[in-house]
TORKOL-4160 file (C-alpha; in steps of 0.2 Angstrom, whole numbers, padded with zeros to 4 digits, m for minus):
254
<pt num="1" X="m0019" Y="m0261" Z="0119"/>
<pt num="2" X="m0004" Y="m0271" Z="0114"/>
<pt num="3" X="0008" Y="m0257" Z="0114"/>
<pt num="4" X="0005" Y="m0254" Z="0135"/>
<pt num="5" X="0007" Y="m0271" Z="0136"/>
<pt num="6" X="0024" Y="m0273" Z="0126"/>
<pt num="7" X="0030" Y="m0259" Z="0132"/>
<pt num="8" X="0028" Y="m0264" Z="0152"/>
<pt num="9" X="0035" Y="m0281" Z="0146"/>
<pt num="10" X="0051" Y="m0273" Z="0140"/>
<pt num="11" X="0052" Y="m0261" Z="0155"/>
<pt num="12" X="0059" Y="m0248" Z="0143"/>
<pt num="13" X="0053" Y="m0233" Z="0154"/>
<pt num="14" X="0051" Y="m0240" Z="0172"/>
<pt num="15" X="0049" Y="m0229" Z="0187"/>
<pt num="16" X="0049" Y="m0214" Z="0175"/>
<pt num="17" X="0035" Y="m0202" Z="0180"/>
<pt num="18" X="0022" Y="m0200" Z="0164"/>
<pt num="19" X="0030" Y="m0188" Z="0151"/>
<pt num="20" X="0020" Y="m0179" Z="0138"/>
<pt num="21" X="0022" Y="m0166" Z="0125"/>
<pt num="22" X="0016" Y="m0150" Z="0128"/>
<pt num="23" X="0005" Y="m0142" Z="0116"/>
<pt num="24" X="0020" Y="m0131" Z="0109"/>
<pt num="25" X="0031" Y="m0146" Z="0109"/>
<pt num="26" X="0016" Y="m0157" Z="0102"/>
<pt num="27" X="0015" Y="m0144" Z="0087"/>
<pt num="28" X="0034" Y="m0145" Z="0084"/>
<pt num="29" X="0034" Y="m0164" Z="0082"/>
<pt num="30" X="0020" Y="m0163" Z="0069"/>
<pt num="31" X="0028" Y="m0149" Z="0059"/>
<pt num="32" X="0045" Y="m0158" Z="0058"/>
<pt num="33" X="0036" Y="m0174" Z="0054"/>
<pt num="34" X="0027" Y="m0164" Z="0040"/>
<pt num="35" X="0044" Y="m0157" Z="0032"/>
<pt num="36" X="0049" Y="m0175" Z="0030"/>
<pt num="37" X="0029" Y="m0184" Z="0023"/>
<pt num="38" X="0027" Y="m0167" Z="0013"/>
<pt num="39" X="0041" Y="m0156" Z="0011"/>
<pt num="40" X="0034" Y="m0142" Z="0023"/>
<pt num="41" X="0028" Y="m0137" Z="0040"/>
<pt num="42" X="0011" Y="m0137" Z="0035"/>
<pt num="43" X="m0004" Y="m0148" Z="0040"/>
<pt num="44" X="m0008" Y="m0156" Z="0023"/>
<pt num="45" X="m0026" Y="m0163" Z="0027"/>
<pt num="46" X="m0029" Y="m0166" Z="0009"/>
<pt num="47" X="m0012" Y="m0175" Z="0001"/>
<pt num="48" X="m0017" Y="m0191" Z="m0005"/>
<pt num="49" X="m0004" Y="m0202" Z="m0017"/>
<pt num="50" X="m0001" Y="m0220" Z="m0023"/>
<pt num="51" X="0017" Y="m0222" Z="m0017"/>
<pt num="52" X="0020" Y="m0241" Z="m0022"/>
<pt num="53" X="0028" Y="m0244" Z="m0008"/>
<pt num="54" X="0017" Y="m0259" Z="m0002"/>
<pt num="55" X="0004" Y="m0251" Z="0009"/>
<pt num="56" X="m0008" Y="m0245" Z="m0003"/>
<pt num="57" X="m0013" Y="m0228" Z="m0006"/>
<pt num="58" X="m0005" Y="m0215" Z="0006"/>
<pt num="59" X="m0015" Y="m0200" Z="0014"/>
<pt num="60" X="m0016" Y="m0187" Z="0026"/>
<pt num="61" X="m0002" Y="m0177" Z="0037"/>
<pt num="62" X="0002" Y="m0194" Z="0045"/>
<pt num="63" X="0002" Y="m0206" Z="0031"/>
<pt num="64" X="m0014" Y="m0215" Z="0033"/>
<pt num="65" X="m0012" Y="m0232" Z="0022"/>
<pt num="66" X="m0025" Y="m0243" Z="0014"/>
<pt num="67" X="m0014" Y="m0258" Z="0014"/>
<pt num="68" X="m0013" Y="m0256" Z="0035"/>
<pt num="69" X="m0027" Y="m0253" Z="0048"/>
<pt num="70" X="m0026" Y="m0234" Z="0050"/>
<pt num="71" X="m0034" Y="m0227" Z="0036"/>
<pt num="72" X="m0048" Y="m0239" Z="0040"/>
<pt num="73" X="m0048" Y="m0230" Z="0057"/>
<pt num="74" X="m0048" Y="m0214" Z="0054"/>
<pt num="75" X="m0063" Y="m0214" Z="0037"/>
<pt num="76" X="m0074" Y="m0227" Z="0041"/>
<pt num="77" X="m0086" Y="m0216" Z="0031"/>
<pt num="78" X="m0080" Y="m0220" Z="0016"/>
<pt num="79" X="m0092" Y="m0225" Z="0006"/>
<pt num="80" X="m0082" Y="m0242" Z="m0002"/>
<pt num="81" X="m0076" Y="m0247" Z="0017"/>
<pt num="82" X="m0079" Y="m0265" Z="0013"/>
<pt num="83" X="m0066" Y="m0265" Z="0000"/>
<pt num="84" X="m0053" Y="m0255" Z="0013"/>
<pt num="85" X="m0058" Y="m0266" Z="0026"/>
<pt num="86" X="m0054" Y="m0282" Z="0017"/>
<pt num="87" X="m0038" Y="m0271" Z="0011"/>
<pt num="88" X="m0033" Y="m0268" Z="0030"/>
<pt num="89" X="m0037" Y="m0285" Z="0036"/>
<pt num="90" X="m0025" Y="m0293" Z="0020"/>
<pt num="91" X="m0011" Y="m0279" Z="0020"/>
<pt num="92" X="m0016" Y="m0276" Z="0003"/>
<pt num="93" X="m0006" Y="m0265" Z="m0008"/>
<pt num="94" X="m0023" Y="m0264" Z="m0022"/>
<pt num="95" X="m0031" Y="m0250" Z="m0027"/>
<pt num="96" X="m0045" Y="m0261" Z="m0035"/>
<pt num="97" X="m0061" Y="m0253" Z="m0028"/>
<pt num="98" X="m0053" Y="m0236" Z="m0025"/>
<pt num="99" X="m0052" Y="m0228" Z="m0040"/>
<pt num="100" X="m0061" Y="m0212" Z="m0033"/>
<pt num="101" X="m0051" Y="m0213" Z="m0014"/>
<pt num="102" X="m0040" Y="m0198" Z="m0017"/>
<pt num="103" X="m0054" Y="m0186" Z="m0022"/>
<pt num="104" X="m0065" Y="m0193" Z="m0009"/>
<pt num="105" X="m0050" Y="m0190" Z="0004"/>
<pt num="106" X="m0049" Y="m0172" Z="m0001"/>
<pt num="107" X="m0067" Y="m0168" Z="0002"/>
<pt num="108" X="m0066" Y="m0175" Z="0018"/>
<pt num="109" X="m0049" Y="m0172" Z="0025"/>
<pt num="110" X="m0051" Y="m0159" Z="0036"/>
<pt num="111" X="m0066" Y="m0167" Z="0046"/>
<pt num="112" X="m0060" Y="m0185" Z="0046"/>
<pt num="113" X="m0042" Y="m0183" Z="0046"/>
<pt num="114" X="m0038" Y="m0186" Z="0067"/>
<pt num="115" X="m0019" Y="m0184" Z="0068"/>
<pt num="116" X="m0020" Y="m0190" Z="0087"/>
<pt num="117" X="m0027" Y="m0205" Z="0080"/>
<pt num="118" X="m0020" Y="m0219" Z="0081"/>
<pt num="119" X="m0002" Y="m0211" Z="0079"/>
<pt num="120" X="m0001" Y="m0199" Z="0094"/>
<pt num="121" X="m0008" Y="m0207" Z="0108"/>
<pt num="122" X="0007" Y="m0223" Z="0111"/>
<pt num="123" X="0019" Y="m0210" Z="0110"/>
<pt num="124" X="0011" Y="m0198" Z="0125"/>
<pt num="125" X="0016" Y="m0212" Z="0138"/>
<pt num="126" X="0027" Y="m0211" Z="0149"/>
<pt num="127" X="0043" Y="m0214" Z="0138"/>
<pt num="128" X="0055" Y="m0200" Z="0142"/>
<pt num="129" X="0059" Y="m0185" Z="0150"/>
<pt num="130" X="0065" Y="m0176" Z="0134"/>
<pt num="131" X="0054" Y="m0170" Z="0119"/>
<pt num="132" X="0069" Y="m0174" Z="0107"/>
<pt num="133" X="0064" Y="m0191" Z="0111"/>
<pt num="134" X="0044" Y="m0192" Z="0112"/>
<pt num="135" X="0047" Y="m0182" Z="0093"/>
<pt num="136" X="0059" Y="m0196" Z="0088"/>
<pt num="137" X="0047" Y="m0209" Z="0092"/>
<pt num="138" X="0032" Y="m0201" Z="0085"/>
<pt num="139" X="0041" Y="m0200" Z="0068"/>
<pt num="140" X="0044" Y="m0218" Z="0069"/>
<pt num="141" X="0028" Y="m0223" Z="0073"/>
<pt num="142" X="0023" Y="m0214" Z="0059"/>
<pt num="143" X="0034" Y="m0223" Z="0046"/>
<pt num="144" X="0036" Y="m0238" Z="0054"/>
<pt num="145" X="0020" Y="m0242" Z="0062"/>
<pt num="146" X="0017" Y="m0241" Z="0080"/>
<pt num="147" X="0018" Y="m0260" Z="0084"/>
<pt num="148" X="0031" Y="m0276" Z="0088"/>
<pt num="149" X="0030" Y="m0280" Z="0068"/>
<pt num="150" X="0046" Y="m0285" Z="0061"/>
<pt num="151" X="0052" Y="m0266" Z="0055"/>
<pt num="152" X="0038" Y="m0257" Z="0071"/>
<pt num="153" X="0044" Y="m0244" Z="0081"/>
<pt num="154" X="0041" Y="m0256" Z="0096"/>
<pt num="155" X="0054" Y="m0267" Z="0091"/>
<pt num="156" X="0067" Y="m0255" Z="0085"/>
<pt num="157" X="0065" Y="m0249" Z="0104"/>
<pt num="158" X="0067" Y="m0268" Z="0111"/>
<pt num="159" X="0081" Y="m0269" Z="0099"/>
<pt num="160" X="0088" Y="m0254" Z="0105"/>
<pt num="161" X="0087" Y="m0256" Z="0124"/>
<pt num="162" X="0095" Y="m0274" Z="0122"/>
<pt num="163" X="0110" Y="m0266" Z="0118"/>
<pt num="164" X="0112" Y="m0259" Z="0135"/>
<pt num="165" X="0120" Y="m0271" Z="0148"/>
<pt num="166" X="0126" Y="m0258" Z="0159"/>
<pt num="167" X="0124" Y="m0240" Z="0168"/>
<pt num="168" X="0128" Y="m0228" Z="0154"/>
<pt num="169" X="0132" Y="m0212" Z="0159"/>
<pt num="170" X="0128" Y="m0195" Z="0149"/>
<pt num="171" X="0128" Y="m0177" Z="0149"/>
<pt num="172" X="0107" Y="m0175" Z="0146"/>
<pt num="173" X="0102" Y="m0176" Z="0164"/>
<pt num="174" X="0089" Y="m0187" Z="0161"/>
<pt num="175" X="0091" Y="m0204" Z="0166"/>
<pt num="176" X="0080" Y="m0219" Z="0157"/>
<pt num="177" X="0079" Y="m0237" Z="0167"/>
<pt num="178" X="0084" Y="m0250" Z="0154"/>
<pt num="179" X="0085" Y="m0267" Z="0159"/>
<pt num="180" X="0087" Y="m0263" Z="0176"/>
<pt num="181" X="0102" Y="m0250" Z="0173"/>
<pt num="182" X="0103" Y="m0232" Z="0172"/>
<pt num="183" X="0106" Y="m0224" Z="0154"/>
<pt num="184" X="0107" Y="m0208" Z="0149"/>
<pt num="185" X="0093" Y="m0205" Z="0138"/>
<pt num="186" X="0101" Y="m0196" Z="0124"/>
<pt num="187" X="0114" Y="m0209" Z="0125"/>
<pt num="188" X="0100" Y="m0221" Z="0121"/>
<pt num="189" X="0093" Y="m0210" Z="0109"/>
<pt num="190" X="0108" Y="m0211" Z="0098"/>
<pt num="191" X="0109" Y="m0227" Z="0100"/>
<pt num="192" X="0091" Y="m0230" Z="0093"/>
<pt num="193" X="0096" Y="m0216" Z="0078"/>
<pt num="194" X="0107" Y="m0230" Z="0073"/>
<pt num="195" X="0093" Y="m0244" Z="0074"/>
<pt num="196" X="0081" Y="m0234" Z="0064"/>
<pt num="197" X="0093" Y="m0230" Z="0051"/>
<pt num="198" X="0098" Y="m0249" Z="0051"/>
<pt num="199" X="0079" Y="m0254" Z="0046"/>
<pt num="200" X="0078" Y="m0239" Z="0034"/>
<pt num="201" X="0092" Y="m0244" Z="0024"/>
<pt num="202" X="0087" Y="m0265" Z="0026"/>
<pt num="203" X="0069" Y="m0266" Z="0030"/>
<pt num="204" X="0067" Y="m0284" Z="0040"/>
<pt num="205" X="0049" Y="m0285" Z="0033"/>
<pt num="206" X="0048" Y="m0288" Z="0013"/>
<pt num="207" X="0032" Y="m0276" Z="0011"/>
<pt num="208" X="0043" Y="m0262" Z="0018"/>
<pt num="209" X="0055" Y="m0264" Z="0003"/>
<pt num="210" X="0043" Y="m0260" Z="m0013"/>
<pt num="211" X="0054" Y="m0246" Z="m0024"/>
<pt num="212" X="0068" Y="m0245" Z="m0010"/>
<pt num="213" X="0057" Y="m0231" Z="m0003"/>
<pt num="214" X="0063" Y="m0231" Z="0014"/>
<pt num="215" X="0083" Y="m0231" Z="0011"/>
<pt num="216" X="0079" Y="m0214" Z="0003"/>
<pt num="217" X="0071" Y="m0206" Z="0019"/>
<pt num="218" X="0087" Y="m0207" Z="0031"/>
<pt num="219" X="0086" Y="m0189" Z="0030"/>
<pt num="220" X="0072" Y="m0190" Z="0044"/>
<pt num="221" X="0086" Y="m0200" Z="0055"/>
<pt num="222" X="0101" Y="m0187" Z="0050"/>
<pt num="223" X="0088" Y="m0173" Z="0055"/>
<pt num="224" X="0086" Y="m0178" Z="0071"/>
<pt num="225" X="0106" Y="m0183" Z="0073"/>
<pt num="226" X="0108" Y="m0164" Z="0069"/>
<pt num="227" X="0097" Y="m0158" Z="0081"/>
<pt num="228" X="0105" Y="m0170" Z="0095"/>
<pt num="229" X="0121" Y="m0162" Z="0091"/>
<pt num="230" X="0115" Y="m0144" Z="0093"/>
<pt num="231" X="0108" Y="m0152" Z="0110"/>
<pt num="232" X="0090" Y="m0146" Z="0104"/>
<pt num="233" X="0081" Y="m0158" Z="0119"/>
<pt num="234" X="0068" Y="m0149" Z="0129"/>
<pt num="235" X="0061" Y="m0138" Z="0114"/>
<pt num="236" X="0056" Y="m0126" Z="0129"/>
<pt num="237" X="0058" Y="m0111" Z="0118"/>
<pt num="238" X="0045" Y="m0115" Z="0107"/>
<pt num="239" X="0057" Y="m0117" Z="0090"/>
<pt num="240" X="0072" Y="m0130" Z="0088"/>
<pt num="241" X="0083" Y="m0132" Z="0072"/>
<pt num="242" X="0083" Y="m0146" Z="0062"/>
<pt num="243" X="0087" Y="m0151" Z="0044"/>
<pt num="244" X="0074" Y="m0152" Z="0029"/>
<pt num="245" X="0075" Y="m0166" Z="0017"/>
<pt num="246" X="0086" Y="m0158" Z="0008"/>
<pt num="247" X="0098" Y="m0156" Z="0022"/>
<pt num="248" X="0098" Y="m0138" Z="0023"/>
<pt num="249" X="0094" Y="m0130" Z="0043"/>
<pt num="250" X="0079" Y="m0124" Z="0047"/>
<pt num="251" X="0070" Y="m0117" Z="0062"/>
<pt num="252" X="0052" Y="m0125" Z="0067"/>
<pt num="253" X="0043" Y="m0115" Z="0078"/>
<pt num="254" X="0024" Y="m0119" Z="0087"/>
């Protein structure tokens, strides 16, 4: 899988022991992203809508799209798979031949909407020691995609890590090895949030500029910045404070 090979090549998390989200922390990460995607912490398996953002029809709690490969992976059972496969391969925003897509999705949503596939797995590798970093990378993979295209999550990671050319201290009690240097994890995360904001406001890939949609979702980063400022790093208590899409403080629990 190119995600893992790219990470090894970038040496982003070298020498870190494997760190994965606990069931509780994973639940919190999913609920936070559900707030951004759907406005609440419920898992809207049956969500389906054409957003006009250049990715075709978006559906499910993770935003699986007909114009990318992820929807095809999740719903190969859909009867019009020939059209879906064509659109995923060409990254088409077309709705031709998908007139009943949302109706079918809603009928099949619960049994086929596997959240771990394809989004969660790349984020449960040796990324970090802190839940907040893994949660942010998970959310970035949902919106940006988990790969190394112009606005992909791996590209954001690479741009972030390139900014660290010396040891960088901090107070998180967690250290990443970046380009051979010891970097405080929260210092790295803050820089990642800056890089992600830049891509949201000015997507490098024209396919992500549809309707100026991404620029309107900077609240996803502001919410994590708020949590960082509150030092909500580990999520060990089973509840964390984040901002909702209107900028109001909210508590998310597992």
